[in-house]
mmCIF file as Biopython writes it, N, C-alpha, C and O atoms, coordinates in Angstrom:
data_model
#
loop_
_atom_site.group_PDB
_atom_site.id
_atom_site.type_symbol
_atom_site.label_atom_id
_atom_site.label_alt_id
_atom_site.label_comp_id
_atom_site.label_asym_id
_atom_site.label_entity_id
_atom_site.label_seq_id
_atom_site.pdbx_PDB_ins_code
_atom_site.Cartn_x
_atom_site.Cartn_y
_atom_site.Cartn_z
_atom_site.occupancy
_atom_site.B_iso_or_equiv
_atom_site.auth_seq_id
_atom_site.auth_asym_id
_atom_site.pdbx_PDB_model_num
ATOM 1   N N  . MET A ? 1  ? -105.490 -8.528  -128.383 1.0 0.0 1  A 1 
ATOM 2   C CA . MET A ? 1  ? -104.796 -8.312  -129.637 1.0 0.0 1  A 1 
ATOM 3   C C  . MET A ? 1  ? -105.473 -9.175  -130.708 1.0 0.0 1  A 1 
ATOM 4   O O  . MET A ? 1  ? -105.771 -10.348 -130.479 1.0 0.0 1  A 1 
ATOM 5   N N  . THR A ? 2  ? -105.706 -8.588  -131.854 1.0 0.0 2  A 1 
ATOM 6   C CA . THR A ? 2  ? -106.352 -9.327  -132.941 1.0 0.0 2  A 1 
ATOM 7   C C  . THR A ? 2  ? -105.314 -10.115 -133.732 1.0 0.0 2  A 1 
ATOM 8   O O  . THR A ? 2  ? -104.111 -9.894  -133.595 1.0 0.0 2  A 1 
ATOM 9   N N  . ALA A ? 3  ? -105.794 -11.028 -134.551 1.0 0.0 3  A 1 
ATOM 10  C CA . ALA A ? 3  ? -104.898 -11.821 -135.395 1.0 0.0 3  A 1 
ATOM 11  C C  . ALA A ? 3  ? -104.111 -10.913 -136.339 1.0 0.0 3  A 1 
ATOM 12  O O  . ALA A ? 3  ? -102.924 -11.139 -136.579 1.0 0.0 3  A 1 
ATOM 13  N N  . VAL A ? 4  ? -104.763 -9.903  -136.864 1.0 0.0 4  A 1 
ATOM 14  C CA . VAL A ? 4  ? -104.083 -8.973  -137.774 1.0 0.0 4  A 1 
ATOM 15  C C  . VAL A ? 4  ? -102.948 -8.256  -137.047 1.0 0.0 4  A 1 
ATOM 16  O O  . VAL A ? 4  ? -101.872 -8.059  -137.611 1.0 0.0 4  A 1 
ATOM 17  N N  . GLU A ? 5  ? -103.187 -7.870  -135.805 1.0 0.0 5  A 1 
ATOM 18  C CA . GLU A ? 5  ? -102.140 -7.202  -135.025 1.0 0.0 5  A 1 
ATOM 19  C C  . GLU A ? 5  ? -100.975 -8.156  -134.748 1.0 0.0 5  A 1 
ATOM 20  O O  . GLU A ? 5  ? -99.810  -7.761  -134.805 1.0 0.0 5  A 1 
ATOM 21  N N  . VAL A ? 6  ? -101.301 -9.400  -134.451 1.0 0.0 6  A 1 
ATOM 22  C CA . VAL A ? 6  ? -100.242 -10.396 -134.224 1.0 0.0 6  A 1 
ATOM 23  C C  . VAL A ? 6  ? -99.427  -10.586 -135.494 1.0 0.0 6  A 1 
ATOM 24  O O  . VAL A ? 6  ? -98.198  -10.631 -135.449 1.0 0.0 6  A 1 
ATOM 25  N N  . ILE A ? 7  ? -100.104 -10.695 -136.610 1.0 0.0 7  A 1 
ATOM 26  C CA . ILE A ? 7  ? -99.412  -10.873 -137.897 1.0 0.0 7  A 1 
ATOM 27  C C  . ILE A ? 7  ? -98.507  -9.676  -138.181 1.0 0.0 7  A 1 
ATOM 28  O O  . ILE A ? 7  ? -97.372  -9.846  -138.626 1.0 0.0 7  A 1 
ATOM 29  N N  . ASP A ? 8  ? -98.999  -8.492  -137.931 1.0 0.0 8  A 1 
ATOM 30  C CA . ASP A ? 8  ? -98.174  -7.287  -138.137 1.0 0.0 8  A 1 
ATOM 31  C C  . ASP A ? 8  ? -96.939  -7.306  -137.240 1.0 0.0 8  A 1 
ATOM 32  O O  . ASP A ? 8  ? -95.849  -6.932  -137.674 1.0 0.0 8  A 1 
ATOM 33  N N  . GLN A ? 9  ? -97.108  -7.739  -135.994 1.0 0.0 9  A 1 
ATOM 34  C CA . GLN A ? 9  ? -95.980  -7.843  -135.074 1.0 0.0 9  A 1 
ATOM 35  C C  . GLN A ? 9  ? -94.962  -8.870  -135.582 1.0 0.0 9  A 1 
ATOM 36  O O  . GLN A ? 9  ? -93.753  -8.644  -135.520 1.0 0.0 9  A 1 
ATOM 37  N N  . ILE A ? 10 ? -95.462  -9.988  -136.079 1.0 0.0 10 A 1 
ATOM 38  C CA . ILE A ? 10 ? -94.572  -11.038 -136.600 1.0 0.0 10 A 1 
ATOM 39  C C  . ILE A ? 10 ? -93.801  -10.524 -137.811 1.0 0.0 10 A 1 
ATOM 40  O O  . ILE A ? 10 ? -92.601  -10.771 -137.937 1.0 0.0 10 A 1 
ATOM 41  N N  . LYS A ? 11 ? -94.481  -9.818  -138.692 1.0 0.0 11 A 1 
ATOM 42  C CA . LYS A ? 11 ? -93.826  -9.267  -139.888 1.0 0.0 11 A 1 
ATOM 43  C C  . LYS A ? 11 ? -92.701  -8.306  -139.525 1.0 0.0 11 A 1 
ATOM 44  O O  . LYS A ? 11 ? -91.741  -8.157  -140.282 1.0 0.0 11 A 1 
ATOM 45  N N  . ALA A ? 12 ? -92.814  -7.658  -138.380 1.0 0.0 12 A 1 
ATOM 46  C CA . ALA A ? 12 ? -91.816  -6.663  -137.967 1.0 0.0 12 A 1 
ATOM 47  C C  . ALA A ? 12 ? -90.613  -7.281  -137.245 1.0 0.0 12 A 1 
ATOM 48  O O  . ALA A ? 12 ? -89.667  -6.570  -136.909 1.0 0.0 12 A 1 
ATOM 49  N N  . LEU A ? 13 ? -90.640  -8.575  -137.008 1.0 0.0 13 A 1 
ATOM 50  C CA . LEU A ? 13 ? -89.550  -9.221  -136.271 1.0 0.0 13 A 1 
ATOM 51  C C  . LEU A ? 13 ? -88.267  -9.290  -137.092 1.0 0.0 13 A 1 
ATOM 52  O O  . LEU A ? 13 ? -88.314  -9.353  -138.320 1.0 0.0 13 A 1 
ATOM 53  N N  . PRO A ? 14 ? -87.121  -9.277  -136.413 1.0 0.0 14 A 1 
ATOM 54  C CA . PRO A ? 14 ? -85.855  -9.524  -137.110 1.0 0.0 14 A 1 
ATOM 55  C C  . PRO A ? 14 ? -85.831  -10.975 -137.622 1.0 0.0 14 A 1 
ATOM 56  O O  . PRO A ? 14 ? -86.570  -11.828 -137.130 1.0 0.0 14 A 1 
ATOM 57  N N  . ALA A ? 15 ? -84.999  -11.231 -138.584 1.0 0.0 15 A 1 
ATOM 58  C CA . ALA A ? 15 ? -84.957  -12.543 -139.249 1.0 0.0 15 A 1 
ATOM 59  C C  . ALA A ? 15 ? -84.805  -13.706 -138.271 1.0 0.0 15 A 1 
ATOM 60  O O  . ALA A ? 15 ? -85.476  -14.727 -138.421 1.0 0.0 15 A 1 
ATOM 61  N N  . GLN A ? 16 ? -83.947  -13.568 -137.291 1.0 0.0 16 A 1 
ATOM 62  C CA . GLN A ? 16 ? -83.706  -14.661 -136.352 1.0 0.0 16 A 1 
ATOM 63  C C  . GLN A ? 16 ? -84.959  -14.965 -135.519 1.0 0.0 16 A 1 
ATOM 64  O O  . GLN A ? 16 ? -85.290  -16.129 -135.291 1.0 0.0 16 A 1 
ATOM 65  N N  . GLU A ? 17 ? -85.640  -13.928 -135.075 1.0 0.0 17 A 1 
ATOM 66  C CA . GLU A ? 17 ? -86.862  -14.121 -134.303 1.0 0.0 17 A 1 
ATOM 67  C C  . GLU A ? 17 ? -87.984  -14.667 -135.197 1.0 0.0 17 A 1 
ATOM 68  O O  . GLU A ? 17 ? -88.770  -15.510 -134.764 1.0 0.0 17 A 1 
ATOM 69  N N  . LEU A ? 18 ? -88.052  -14.194 -136.419 1.0 0.0 18 A 1 
ATOM 70  C CA . LEU A ? 18 ? -89.054  -14.686 -137.364 1.0 0.0 18 A 1 
ATOM 71  C C  . LEU A ? 18 ? -88.859  -16.183 -137.609 1.0 0.0 18 A 1 
ATOM 72  O O  . LEU A ? 18 ? -89.832  -16.930 -137.705 1.0 0.0 18 A 1 
ATOM 73  N N  . ALA A ? 19 ? -87.625  -16.612 -137.707 1.0 0.0 19 A 1 
ATOM 74  C CA . ALA A ? 19 ? -87.326  -18.036 -137.902 1.0 0.0 19 A 1 
ATOM 75  C C  . ALA A ? 19 ? -87.838  -18.851 -136.722 1.0 0.0 19 A 1 
ATOM 76  O O  . ALA A ? 19 ? -88.333  -19.963 -136.909 1.0 0.0 19 A 1 
ATOM 77  N N  . ARG A ? 20 ? -87.726  -18.320 -135.520 1.0 0.0 20 A 1 
ATOM 78  C CA . ARG A ? 20 ? -88.231  -19.030 -134.330 1.0 0.0 20 A 1 
ATOM 79  C C  . ARG A ? 20 ? -89.749  -19.144 -134.375 1.0 0.0 20 A 1 
ATOM 80  O O  . ARG A ? 20 ? -90.309  -20.176 -134.006 1.0 0.0 20 A 1 
ATOM 81  N N  . VAL A ? 21 ? -90.413  -18.088 -134.827 1.0 0.0 21 A 1 
ATOM 82  C CA . VAL A ? 21 ? -91.876  -18.125 -134.951 1.0 0.0 21 A 1 
ATOM 83  C C  . VAL A ? 21 ? -92.284  -19.161 -136.002 1.0 0.0 21 A 1 
ATOM 84  O O  . VAL A ? 21 ? -93.222  -19.931 -135.790 1.0 0.0 21 A 1 
ATOM 85  N N  . ILE A ? 22 ? -91.590  -19.175 -137.112 1.0 0.0 22 A 1 
ATOM 86  C CA . ILE A ? 22 ? -91.891  -20.133 -138.176 1.0 0.0 22 A 1 
ATOM 87  C C  . ILE A ? 22 ? -91.701  -21.561 -137.680 1.0 0.0 22 A 1 
ATOM 88  O O  . ILE A ? 22 ? -92.538  -22.424 -137.948 1.0 0.0 22 A 1 
ATOM 89  N N  . ASP A ? 23 ? -90.618  -21.818 -136.966 1.0 0.0 23 A 1 
ATOM 90  C CA . ASP A ? 23 ? -90.391  -23.151 -136.402 1.0 0.0 23 A 1 
ATOM 91  C C  . ASP A ? 23 ? -91.527  -23.545 -135.462 1.0 0.0 23 A 1 
ATOM 92  O O  . ASP A ? 23 ? -91.991  -24.685 -135.482 1.0 0.0 23 A 1 
ATOM 93  N N  . PHE A ? 24 ? -91.969  -22.600 -134.642 1.0 0.0 24 A 1 
ATOM 94  C CA . PHE A ? 24 ? -93.059  -22.883 -133.712 1.0 0.0 24 A 1 
ATOM 95  C C  . PHE A ? 24 ? -94.343  -23.220 -134.456 1.0 0.0 24 A 1 
ATOM 96  O O  . PHE A ? 24 ? -95.003  -24.213 -134.149 1.0 0.0 24 A 1 
ATOM 97  N N  . VAL A ? 25 ? -94.692  -22.401 -135.423 1.0 0.0 25 A 1 
ATOM 98  C CA . VAL A ? 25 ? -95.939  -22.611 -136.163 1.0 0.0 25 A 1 
ATOM 99  C C  . VAL A ? 25 ? -95.900  -23.926 -136.925 1.0 0.0 25 A 1 
ATOM 100 O O  . VAL A ? 25 ? -96.895  -24.650 -136.964 1.0 0.0 25 A 1 
ATOM 101 N N  . GLN A ? 26 ? -94.772  -24.236 -137.525 1.0 0.0 26 A 1 
ATOM 102 C CA . GLN A ? 26 ? -94.659  -25.495 -138.262 1.0 0.0 26 A 1 
ATOM 103 C C  . GLN A ? 26 ? -94.737  -26.699 -137.332 1.0 0.0 26 A 1 
ATOM 104 O O  . GLN A ? 26 ? -95.105  -27.792 -137.764 1.0 0.0 26 A 1 
ATOM 105 N N  . GLY A ? 27 ? -94.399  -26.512 -136.076 1.0 0.0 27 A 1 
ATOM 106 C CA . GLY A ? 27 ? -94.451  -27.604 -135.122 1.0 0.0 27 A 1 
ATOM 107 C C  . GLY A ? 27 ? -95.840  -27.867 -134.571 1.0 0.0 27 A 1 
ATOM 108 O O  . GLY A ? 27 ? -96.063  -28.884 -133.914 1.0 0.0 27 A 1 
ATOM 109 N N  . LEU A ? 28 ? -96.772  -26.969 -134.827 1.0 0.0 28 A 1 
ATOM 110 C CA . LEU A ? 28 ? -98.139  -27.165 -134.339 1.0 0.0 28 A 1 
ATOM 111 C C  . LEU A ? 28 ? -98.781  -28.346 -135.049 1.0 0.0 28 A 1 
ATOM 112 O O  . LEU A ? 28 ? -98.546  -28.570 -136.236 1.0 0.0 28 A 1 
ATOM 113 N N  . GLU A ? 29 ? -99.588  -29.096 -134.320 1.0 0.0 29 A 1 
ATOM 114 C CA . GLU A ? 29 ? -100.278 -30.242 -134.904 1.0 0.0 29 A 1 
ATOM 115 C C  . GLU A ? 29 ? -101.372 -29.731 -135.839 1.0 0.0 29 A 1 
ATOM 116 O O  . GLU A ? 29 ? -102.213 -28.923 -135.445 1.0 0.0 29 A 1 
ATOM 117 N N  . SER A ? 30 ? -101.350 -30.204 -137.065 1.0 0.0 30 A 1 
ATOM 118 C CA . SER A ? 30 ? -102.376 -29.845 -138.035 1.0 0.0 30 A 1 
ATOM 119 C C  . SER A ? 30 ? -102.489 -30.966 -139.047 1.0 0.0 30 A 1 
ATOM 120 O O  . SER A ? 30 ? -101.472 -31.440 -139.553 1.0 0.0 30 A 1 
ATOM 121 N N  . PRO A ? 31 ? -103.711 -31.407 -139.358 1.0 0.0 31 A 1 
ATOM 122 C CA . PRO A ? 31 ? -103.868 -32.469 -140.357 1.0 0.0 31 A 1 
ATOM 123 C C  . PRO A ? 31 ? -103.262 -32.083 -141.715 1.0 0.0 31 A 1 
ATOM 124 O O  . PRO A ? 31 ? -102.747 -32.940 -142.433 1.0 0.0 31 A 1 
ATOM 125 N N  . GLN A ? 32 ? -103.325 -30.809 -142.056 1.0 0.0 32 A 1 
ATOM 126 C CA . GLN A ? 32 ? -102.775 -30.358 -143.328 1.0 0.0 32 A 1 
ATOM 127 C C  . GLN A ? 32 ? -101.253 -30.362 -143.320 1.0 0.0 32 A 1 
ATOM 128 O O  . GLN A ? 32 ? -100.632 -30.411 -144.382 1.0 0.0 32 A 1 
ATOM 129 N N  . ARG A ? 33 ? -100.655 -30.311 -142.164 1.0 0.0 33 A 1 
ATOM 130 C CA . ARG A ? 33 ? -99.206  -30.211 -142.051 1.0 0.0 33 A 1 
ATOM 131 C C  . ARG A ? 33 ? -98.535  -31.575 -142.061 1.0 0.0 33 A 1 
ATOM 132 O O  . ARG A ? 33 ? -97.306  -31.641 -142.048 1.0 0.0 33 A 1 
ATOM 133 N N  . ARG A ? 34 ? -99.279  -32.644 -142.085 1.0 0.0 34 A 1 
ATOM 134 C CA . ARG A ? 34 ? -98.708  -33.975 -141.982 1.0 0.0 34 A 1 
ATOM 135 C C  . ARG A ? 34 ? -98.260  -34.545 -143.326 1.0 0.0 34 A 1 
ATOM 136 O O  . ARG A ? 34 ? -98.165  -35.763 -143.480 1.0 0.0 34 A 1 
ATOM 137 N N  . VAL A ? 35 ? -97.990  -33.695 -144.280 1.0 0.0 35 A 1 
ATOM 138 C CA . VAL A ? 35 ? -97.511  -34.132 -145.582 1.0 0.0 35 A 1 
ATOM 139 C C  . VAL A ? 35 ? -96.005  -34.308 -145.502 1.0 0.0 35 A 1 
ATOM 140 O O  . VAL A ? 35 ? -95.281  -33.388 -145.123 1.0 0.0 35 A 1 
ATOM 141 N N  . ARG A ? 36 ? -95.542  -35.492 -145.861 1.0 0.0 36 A 1 
ATOM 142 C CA . ARG A ? 36 ? -94.099  -35.744 -145.838 1.0 0.0 36 A 1 
ATOM 143 C C  . ARG A ? 36 ? -93.559  -35.605 -147.253 1.0 0.0 36 A 1 
ATOM 144 O O  . ARG A ? 36 ? -94.214  -35.992 -148.221 1.0 0.0 36 A 1 
ATOM 145 N N  . THR A ? 37 ? -92.386  -35.061 -147.360 1.0 0.0 37 A 1 
ATOM 146 C CA . THR A ? 37 ? -91.742  -34.943 -148.657 1.0 0.0 37 A 1 
ATOM 147 C C  . THR A ? 37 ? -90.362  -35.587 -148.581 1.0 0.0 37 A 1 
ATOM 148 O O  . THR A ? 37 ? -89.816  -35.805 -147.500 1.0 0.0 37 A 1 
ATOM 149 N N  . VAL A ? 38 ? -89.826  -35.877 -149.732 1.0 0.0 38 A 1 
ATOM 150 C CA . VAL A ? 38 ? -88.505  -36.484 -149.801 1.0 0.0 38 A 1 
ATOM 151 C C  . VAL A ? 38 ? -87.724  -35.733 -150.877 1.0 0.0 38 A 1 
ATOM 152 O O  . VAL A ? 38 ? -88.291  -35.283 -151.873 1.0 0.0 38 A 1 
ATOM 153 N N  . ASP A ? 39 ? -86.455  -35.610 -150.667 1.0 0.0 39 A 1 
ATOM 154 C CA . ASP A ? 39 ? -85.665  -34.891 -151.663 1.0 0.0 39 A 1 
ATOM 155 C C  . ASP A ? 39 ? -85.582  -35.739 -152.944 1.0 0.0 39 A 1 
ATOM 156 O O  . ASP A ? 39 ? -85.667  -36.966 -152.880 1.0 0.0 39 A 1 
ATOM 157 N N  . PRO A ? 40 ? -85.419  -35.098 -154.086 1.0 0.0 40 A 1 
ATOM 158 C CA . PRO A ? 40 ? -85.432  -35.803 -155.367 1.0 0.0 40 A 1 
ATOM 159 C C  . PRO A ? 40 ? -84.400  -36.933 -155.468 1.0 0.0 40 A 1 
ATOM 160 O O  . PRO A ? 40 ? -84.686  -37.972 -156.062 1.0 0.0 40 A 1 
ATOM 161 N N  . LYS A ? 41 ? -83.221  -36.745 -154.904 1.0 0.0 41 A 1 
ATOM 162 C CA . LYS A ? 41 ? -82.183  -37.778 -154.994 1.0 0.0 41 A 1 
ATOM 163 C C  . LYS A ? 41 ? -82.617  -39.046 -154.250 1.0 0.0 41 A 1 
ATOM 164 O O  . LYS A ? 41 ? -82.446  -40.152 -154.763 1.0 0.0 41 A 1 
ATOM 165 N N  . THR A ? 42 ? -83.172  -38.891 -153.059 1.0 0.0 42 A 1 
ATOM 166 C CA . THR A ? 42 ? -83.640  -40.034 -152.279 1.0 0.0 42 A 1 
ATOM 167 C C  . THR A ? 42 ? -84.771  -40.744 -153.014 1.0 0.0 42 A 1 
ATOM 168 O O  . THR A ? 42 ? -84.811  -41.974 -153.052 1.0 0.0 42 A 1 
ATOM 169 N N  . PHE A ? 43 ? -85.691  -39.978 -153.597 1.0 0.0 43 A 1 
ATOM 170 C CA . PHE A ? 43 ? -86.791  -40.572 -154.359 1.0 0.0 43 A 1 
ATOM 171 C C  . PHE A ? 43 ? -86.257  -41.366 -155.546 1.0 0.0 43 A 1 
ATOM 172 O O  . PHE A ? 43 ? -86.687  -42.491 -155.799 1.0 0.0 43 A 1 
ATOM 173 N N  . GLU A ? 44 ? -85.329  -40.772 -156.259 1.0 0.0 44 A 1 
ATOM 174 C CA . GLU A ? 44 ? -84.731  -41.437 -157.429 1.0 0.0 44 A 1 
ATOM 175 C C  . GLU A ? 44 ? -84.089  -42.770 -157.027 1.0 0.0 44 A 1 
ATOM 176 O O  . GLU A ? 44 ? -84.270  -43.778 -157.709 1.0 0.0 44 A 1 
ATOM 177 N N  . GLU A ? 45 ? -83.347  -42.772 -155.932 1.0 0.0 45 A 1 
ATOM 178 C CA . GLU A ? 45 ? -82.697  -43.998 -155.465 1.0 0.0 45 A 1 
ATOM 179 C C  . GLU A ? 45 ? -83.724  -45.059 -155.069 1.0 0.0 45 A 1 
ATOM 180 O O  . GLU A ? 45 ? -83.559  -46.238 -155.385 1.0 0.0 45 A 1 
ATOM 181 N N  . ALA A ? 46 ? -84.782  -44.638 -154.379 1.0 0.0 46 A 1 
ATOM 182 C CA . ALA A ? 46 ? -85.820  -45.584 -153.963 1.0 0.0 46 A 1 
ATOM 183 C C  . ALA A ? 46 ? -86.559  -46.146 -155.171 1.0 0.0 46 A 1 
ATOM 184 O O  . ALA A ? 46 ? -86.824  -47.347 -155.233 1.0 0.0 46 A 1 
ATOM 185 N N  . ALA A ? 47 ? -86.893  -45.291 -156.127 1.0 0.0 47 A 1 
ATOM 186 C CA . ALA A ? 47 ? -87.591  -45.743 -157.325 1.0 0.0 47 A 1 
ATOM 187 C C  . ALA A ? 47 ? -86.724  -46.723 -158.115 1.0 0.0 47 A 1 
ATOM 188 O O  . ALA A ? 47 ? -87.209  -47.759 -158.569 1.0 0.0 47 A 1 
ATOM 189 N N  . ARG A ? 48 ? -85.463  -46.401 -158.274 1.0 0.0 48 A 1 
ATOM 190 C CA . ARG A ? 48 ? -84.552  -47.284 -159.006 1.0 0.0 48 A 1 
ATOM 191 C C  . ARG A ? 48 ? -84.457  -48.646 -158.309 1.0 0.0 48 A 1 
ATOM 192 O O  . ARG A ? 48 ? -84.445  -49.685 -158.970 1.0 0.0 48 A 1 
ATOM 193 N N  . SER A ? 49 ? -84.392  -48.636 -156.991 1.0 0.0 49 A 1 
ATOM 194 C CA . SER A ? 49 ? -84.321  -49.876 -156.229 1.0 0.0 49 A 1 
ATOM 195 C C  . SER A ? 49 ? -85.566  -50.738 -156.458 1.0 0.0 49 A 1 
ATOM 196 O O  . SER A ? 49 ? -85.463  -51.946 -156.674 1.0 0.0 49 A 1 
ATOM 197 N N  . VAL A ? 50 ? -86.740  -50.105 -156.408 1.0 0.0 50 A 1 
ATOM 198 C CA . VAL A ? 50 ? -87.989  -50.851 -156.627 1.0 0.0 50 A 1 
ATOM 199 C C  . VAL A ? 50 ? -88.025  -51.419 -158.037 1.0 0.0 50 A 1 
ATOM 200 O O  . VAL A ? 50 ? -88.366  -52.588 -158.220 1.0 0.0 50 A 1 
ATOM 201 N N  . PHE A ? 51 ? -87.685  -50.625 -159.024 1.0 0.0 51 A 1 
ATOM 202 C CA . PHE A ? 51 ? -87.704  -51.097 -160.407 1.0 0.0 51 A 1 
ATOM 203 C C  . PHE A ? 51 ? -86.690  -52.210 -160.624 1.0 0.0 51 A 1 
ATOM 204 O O  . PHE A ? 51 ? -86.968  -53.170 -161.342 1.0 0.0 51 A 1 
ATOM 205 N N  . ASP A ? 52 ? -85.518  -52.093 -160.011 1.0 0.0 52 A 1 
ATOM 206 C CA . ASP A ? 52 ? -84.496  -53.135 -160.144 1.0 0.0 52 A 1 
ATOM 207 C C  . ASP A ? 52 ? -84.942  -54.440 -159.487 1.0 0.0 52 A 1 
ATOM 208 O O  . ASP A ? 52 ? -84.729  -55.517 -160.043 1.0 0.0 52 A 1 
ATOM 209 N N  . GLN A ? 53 ? -85.552  -54.352 -158.321 1.0 0.0 53 A 1 
ATOM 210 C CA . GLN A ? 53 ? -85.971  -55.544 -157.595 1.0 0.0 53 A 1 
ATOM 211 C C  . GLN A ? 53 ? -87.177  -56.226 -158.236 1.0 0.0 53 A 1 
ATOM 212 O O  . GLN A ? 53 ? -87.378  -57.428 -158.062 1.0 0.0 53 A 1 
ATOM 213 N N  . HIS A ? 54 ? -87.974  -55.465 -158.971 1.0 0.0 54 A 1 
ATOM 214 C CA . HIS A ? 54 ? -89.213  -56.003 -159.541 1.0 0.0 54 A 1 
ATOM 215 C C  . HIS A ? 54 ? -89.272  -55.770 -161.054 1.0 0.0 54 A 1 
ATOM 216 O O  . HIS A ? 54 ? -90.313  -55.406 -161.601 1.0 0.0 54 A 1 
ATOM 217 N N  . ALA A ? 55 ? -88.156  -55.982 -161.700 1.0 0.0 55 A 1 
ATOM 218 C CA . ALA A ? 55 ? -88.048  -55.701 -163.133 1.0 0.0 55 A 1 
ATOM 219 C C  . ALA A ? 55 ? -89.079  -56.466 -163.952 1.0 0.0 55 A 1 
ATOM 220 O O  . ALA A ? 55 ? -89.694  -55.900 -164.856 1.0 0.0 55 A 1 
ATOM 221 N N  . GLU A ? 56 ? -89.273  -57.732 -163.650 1.0 0.0 56 A 1 
ATOM 222 C CA . GLU A ? 56 ? -90.219  -58.549 -164.427 1.0 0.0 56 A 1 
ATOM 223 C C  . GLU A ? 56 ? -91.644  -58.003 -164.277 1.0 0.0 56 A 1 
ATOM 224 O O  . GLU A ? 56 ? -92.368  -57.875 -165.264 1.0 0.0 56 A 1 
ATOM 225 N N  . LEU A ? 57 ? -92.032  -57.691 -163.068 1.0 0.0 57 A 1 
ATOM 226 C CA . LEU A ? 57 ? -93.363  -57.141 -162.829 1.0 0.0 57 A 1 
ATOM 227 C C  . LEU A ? 57 ? -93.528  -55.802 -163.539 1.0 0.0 57 A 1 
ATOM 228 O O  . LEU A ? 57 ? -94.570  -55.550 -164.144 1.0 0.0 57 A 1 
ATOM 229 N N  . MET A ? 58 ? -92.530  -54.956 -163.474 1.0 0.0 58 A 1 
ATOM 230 C CA . MET A ? 58 ? -92.601  -53.650 -164.145 1.0 0.0 58 A 1 
ATOM 231 C C  . MET A ? 58 ? -92.727  -53.807 -165.655 1.0 0.0 58 A 1 
ATOM 232 O O  . MET A ? 58 ? -93.432  -53.037 -166.308 1.0 0.0 58 A 1 
ATOM 233 N N  . GLN A ? 59 ? -92.043  -54.801 -166.207 1.0 0.0 59 A 1 
ATOM 234 C CA . GLN A ? 59 ? -92.134  -55.078 -167.634 1.0 0.0 59 A 1 
ATOM 235 C C  . GLN A ? 59 ? -93.568  -55.476 -168.008 1.0 0.0 59 A 1 
ATOM 236 O O  . GLN A ? 59 ? -94.106  -55.004 -169.010 1.0 0.0 59 A 1 
ATOM 237 N N  . LYS A ? 60 ? -94.178  -56.343 -167.199 1.0 0.0 60 A 1 
ATOM 238 C CA . LYS A ? 60 ? -95.542  -56.783 -167.466 1.0 0.0 60 A 1 
ATOM 239 C C  . LYS A ? 60 ? -96.529  -55.621 -167.327 1.0 0.0 60 A 1 
ATOM 240 O O  . LYS A ? 60 ? -97.464  -55.502 -168.118 1.0 0.0 60 A 1 
ATOM 241 N N  . LEU A ? 61 ? -96.325  -54.782 -166.341 1.0 0.0 61 A 1 
ATOM 242 C CA . LEU A ? 61 ? -97.231  -53.643 -166.135 1.0 0.0 61 A 1 
ATOM 243 C C  . LEU A ? 61 ? -97.142  -52.623 -167.266 1.0 0.0 61 A 1 
ATOM 244 O O  . LEU A ? 61 ? -98.116  -51.926 -167.550 1.0 0.0 61 A 1 
ATOM 245 N N  . SER A ? 62 ? -96.014  -52.535 -167.896 1.0 0.0 62 A 1 
ATOM 246 C CA . SER A ? 62 ? -95.832  -51.541 -168.959 1.0 0.0 62 A 1 
ATOM 247 C C  . SER A ? 62 ? -96.413  -51.991 -170.289 1.0 0.0 62 A 1 
ATOM 248 O O  . SER A ? 62 ? -96.468  -51.203 -171.233 1.0 0.0 62 A 1 
ATOM 249 N N  . GLN A ? 63 ? -96.844  -53.232 -170.382 1.0 0.0 63 A 1 
ATOM 250 C CA . GLN A ? 63 ? -97.401  -53.734 -171.659 1.0 0.0 63 A 1 
ATOM 251 C C  . GLN A ? 63 ? -98.872  -53.426 -171.790 1.0 0.0 63 A 1 
ATOM 252 O O  . GLN A ? 63 ? -99.489  -53.776 -172.796 1.0 0.0 63 A 1 
#
């Protein structure tokens, strides 16, 4: 079976089965897949914490 045939088979899957394929593919080890993301709220809280803890340094850096 060629890659194109596999892709066509995957496209024809019901949503639940397609989700399982997606989970499997995302679980494969890949250097490109090792990007971590954080939700905006968590980022905002972390940034605020850093700025609050290092206010003097941030003030100097902004000049």
